[in-house]
C-alpha positions as CSV (number, residue, x, y, z in Angstrom):
1,M,6.2,-10.8,-23.2
2,D,8.8,-13.2,-22.5
3,H,7.8,-16.1,-20.2
4,S,10.4,-18.6,-21.4
5,D,12.4,-18.6,-18.1
6,L,9.3,-19.7,-16.1
7,S,7.6,-23.5,-16.1
8,G,4.1,-24.0,-16.6
9,T,3.3,-21.2,-18.9
10,P,-0.5,-20.9,-19.6
11,S,-2.1,-21.4,-23.1
12,S,-2.9,-18.8,-25.4
13,A,-6.7,-19.5,-24.6
14,E,-5.9,-19.0,-20.7
15,I,-4.1,-15.8,-21.4
16,E,-6.9,-14.3,-23.6
17,A,-9.7,-15.4,-20.9
18,A,-7.6,-13.5,-18.3
19,R,-7.4,-10.6,-20.5
20,A,-11.0,-10.4,-21.4
21,S,-11.8,-10.8,-17.6
22,I,-9.6,-7.8,-16.7
23,S,-10.8,-5.9,-19.4
24,R,-14.5,-6.3,-18.4
25,G,-13.9,-6.3,-14.7
26,T,-12.2,-2.8,-14.9
27,E,-15.0,-1.6,-17.1
28,A,-17.6,-2.7,-14.8
29,L,-15.7,-0.6,-11.8
30,R,-15.4,2.4,-14.1
31,V,-11.6,2.1,-14.3
32,V,-10.4,2.6,-17.9
33,P,-6.7,2.3,-17.8
34,P,-4.5,2.7,-21.0
35,K,-3.7,-0.6,-22.9
36,R,-0.1,-0.6,-21.5
37,I,-1.6,-0.6,-17.9
38,L,-4.1,-3.4,-18.8
39,D,-1.1,-5.5,-20.4
40,Q,0.7,-4.7,-17.0
41,L,-2.2,-6.3,-14.9
42,L,-2.3,-9.3,-17.3
43,E,1.2,-9.9,-17.0
44,L,1.0,-9.7,-13.4
45,A,-1.8,-12.4,-13.7
46,I,0.6,-14.6,-15.9
47,L,3.7,-14.3,-13.8
48,L,1.6,-15.4,-10.5
49,S,0.0,-18.3,-12.2
50,N,3.6,-19.4,-13.3
51,W,5.1,-19.0,-9.8
52,A,2.1,-20.2,-7.5
53,P,2.3,-23.9,-8.2
54,R,5.9,-24.4,-7.2
55,M,6.2,-21.6,-4.5
56,N,2.7,-22.0,-2.9
57,L,1.9,-18.0,-3.2
58,T,-1.8,-18.6,-3.7
59,A,-4.4,-21.3,-3.9
60,H,-5.7,-19.8,-6.9
61,R,-4.6,-21.5,-10.3
62,G,-4.6,-20.1,-13.8
63,P,-4.2,-16.5,-14.9
64,E,-8.3,-16.0,-15.2
65,A,-8.8,-17.1,-11.5
66,I,-6.0,-14.9,-10.3
67,A,-7.3,-12.1,-12.4
68,Q,-10.8,-12.4,-11.1
69,R,-10.0,-13.1,-7.4
70,L,-7.1,-11.2,-6.7
71,I,-6.4,-8.5,-9.2
72,L,-10.0,-7.4,-9.5
73,D,-11.0,-8.0,-5.9
74,A,-7.9,-5.3,-5.3
75,I,-9.3,-2.9,-7.6
76,A,-12.8,-3.1,-6.1
77,L,-11.3,-2.8,-2.7
78,F,-9.8,0.4,-3.6
79,Q,-12.9,2.0,-5.1
80,V,-14.6,2.2,-1.6
81,L,-11.6,3.5,0.4
82,P,-10.1,7.3,0.3
83,S,-7.4,8.4,-1.9
84,F,-3.7,8.2,-0.8
85,E,-0.4,9.6,-2.1
86,K,1.5,6.7,0.2
87,L,0.3,3.2,1.3
88,T,1.8,0.7,3.3
89,D,0.8,-3.0,2.8
90,L,1.7,-5.2,5.8
91,G,2.3,-8.8,5.3
92,S,1.8,-8.3,1.7
93,G,2.2,-11.8,0.8
94,A,2.6,-12.2,-3.2
95,G,1.6,-8.5,-3.4
96,F,-2.1,-8.2,-3.0
97,P,-3.6,-5.9,-2.5
98,Y,-1.3,-3.4,-3.4
99,L,0.5,-4.6,-6.5
100,P,-2.6,-4.0,-8.8
101,I,-3.2,-0.7,-7.4
102,A,0.7,0.2,-7.8
103,I,0.2,-0.6,-11.6
104,L,-2.8,1.3,-11.9
105,H,-1.4,4.4,-10.1
106,P,2.6,4.7,-11.2
107,E,2.1,8.3,-9.6
108,R,1.6,6.9,-6.1
109,E,4.1,5.6,-3.5
110,F,3.8,1.9,-2.1
111,L,5.9,0.3,0.7
112,S,5.6,-3.7,0.9
113,V,6.4,-5.5,4.3
114,E,6.6,-9.0,4.1
115,A,8.7,-11.5,5.8
116,R,8.7,-14.6,3.9
117,S,11.4,-14.3,1.4
118,R,10.0,-16.3,-1.5
119,R,7.0,-14.1,-1.7
120,V,9.4,-11.0,-1.4
121,S,11.3,-12.9,-4.3
122,F,8.0,-12.9,-6.6
123,Q,7.3,-9.1,-5.7
124,R,10.7,-8.1,-6.9
125,T,10.4,-10.2,-10.0
126,V,7.1,-8.4,-10.7
127,V,8.6,-5.0,-10.1
128,R,11.6,-5.9,-12.2
129,T,9.6,-7.4,-15.3
130,L,7.2,-4.6,-15.4
131,G,9.5,-1.8,-14.7
132,L,7.6,-0.4,-11.6
133,Q,9.5,2.3,-9.9
134,N,6.8,3.3,-7.5
135,I,7.4,0.2,-5.0
136,Q,9.6,-0.2,-1.8
137,I,9.7,-3.7,-0.5
138,E,10.9,-4.7,3.0
139,N,11.7,-8.3,3.4
140,S,11.2,-8.0,7.3
141,R,8.9,-9.0,10.3
142,I,6.8,-5.9,11.0
143,E,8.0,-6.0,14.7
144,D,11.5,-5.4,13.1
145,L,10.8,-2.4,11.3
146,E,10.5,1.5,12.6
147,P,7.1,2.3,11.2
148,S,7.3,5.1,8.4
149,P,3.7,6.6,8.6
150,G,2.2,7.5,5.3
151,D,-1.4,8.4,4.3
152,A,-2.9,4.8,4.3
153,A,-2.2,1.2,5.4
154,V,-3.7,-2.1,4.6
155,A,-3.3,-5.6,6.1
156,Q,-5.0,-8.5,4.2
157,A,-4.9,-12.0,6.1
158,L,-2.2,-10.8,8.4
159,A,-3.9,-11.7,11.5
160,E,-7.2,-11.6,13.1
161,P,-8.7,-8.2,12.8
162,S,-8.0,-6.6,16.3
163,Q,-4.2,-7.6,15.8
164,A,-4.1,-6.4,12.3
165,R,-5.6,-3.1,13.3
166,D,-2.8,-3.0,16.2
167,Y,-0.1,-3.5,13.7
168,L,-1.6,-1.1,11.3
169,S,-2.0,1.9,13.3
170,P,1.6,3.3,13.7
171,W,2.0,3.1,9.9
172,V,-0.3,6.2,9.1
173,R,0.3,9.8,10.0
174,P,-2.6,12.1,11.4
175,G,-5.5,12.2,8.9
176,G,-4.6,8.9,7.5
177,W,-6.3,5.7,7.3
178,I,-5.9,2.1,8.0
179,A,-7.9,-0.9,6.3
180,I,-8.7,-4.7,6.8
181,P,-10.2,-6.3,4.0
182,G,-11.9,-9.7,4.5
183,T,-14.9,-11.8,4.0
184,P,-18.4,-11.3,5.6
185,E,-17.4,-14.1,7.8
186,S,-14.3,-12.7,9.1
187,M,-15.6,-9.2,10.0
188,G,-18.5,-10.6,11.7
189,S,-17.0,-9.2,15.0
190,P,-15.1,-6.1,13.6
191,P,-12.7,-4.5,15.9
192,A,-13.2,-1.0,17.7
193,N,-11.4,2.0,16.9
194,P,-7.7,2.0,18.1
195,P,-6.3,5.0,20.3
196,G,-6.2,8.1,18.3
197,F,-8.7,6.8,15.6
198,S,-12.3,7.5,15.0
199,G,-15.0,6.5,12.5
200,A,-14.3,2.7,12.6
201,E,-16.9,1.2,10.2
202,V,-17.1,-2.0,7.9
203,R,-17.7,-1.1,4.3
204,T,-19.1,-3.6,1.5
205,Y,-17.8,-4.0,-2.0
206,R,-18.6,-6.5,-4.8
207,V,-16.0,-7.9,-7.4
208,P,-17.0,-8.0,-10.7
209,E,-17.1,-11.2,-13.0
210,L,-17.7,-13.4,-9.9
211,E,-20.1,-10.9,-8.0
212,L,-18.4,-12.0,-4.8
213,E,-19.4,-9.8,-1.9
214,R,-16.4,-8.7,0.0
215,R,-16.2,-6.4,3.3
216,V,-13.3,-3.9,4.5
217,W,-12.9,-2.7,8.0
218,F,-11.7,1.1,7.9
219,A,-10.7,3.7,10.5
220,Q,-9.2,7.3,10.1
221,R,-6.5,8.6,12.5
222,D,-7.9,11.8,14.0
223,S,-6.1,14.9,12.4
224,D,-4.8,16.2,15.9
225,A,-3.5,12.7,16.9
226,T,0.2,12.4,17.8
227,E,2.1,9.7,15.6
228,S,2.9,7.9,19.0
229,A,-0.9,7.7,19.8
């Protein structure tokens, strides 16, 4: 894979360490993607490692840290959430948590909404470089878009949980679900069900390699709820 147009390319040793982390982490999560998918996850880690220092995309430095703290975190997160066909990631930043899942599941659809143009530029570079065809990216403020309801919507580090919940609610159809990942501290006072939703709960998951404990607030839209609820 060609990284010649990017500065700060990681060393071969750093790349191999990231590859090993992705391989061990996916195995621990009982996810067994083909080599082509593993290579794409590694490429995502390398691309973000190259872009991050000059564009302030993430505080994590180096492909191994990105693999462990962002890619494996995203995969572990979606292990504790229901399946879906179309997911929206609001305030998606550099593309997490949705990008690793879009790579793992090319048969599913993903919509990314991000207002900051530098982060959108990175996401579009990933889509182009990896040849991903299941992603639509909107460079826009959430408030400026008409919601396009799908099966699921997620918001990570978008706003405090109650506000993020209110942003997410219009983006899922009846029977769909919304989720807000966070740390144990950020989920200390989880929000209540939004109107038309039920079953609000906080689920716990662990990220392999680092054995970090993470939490995600989850709620499901009632099957008989109207889309304006």
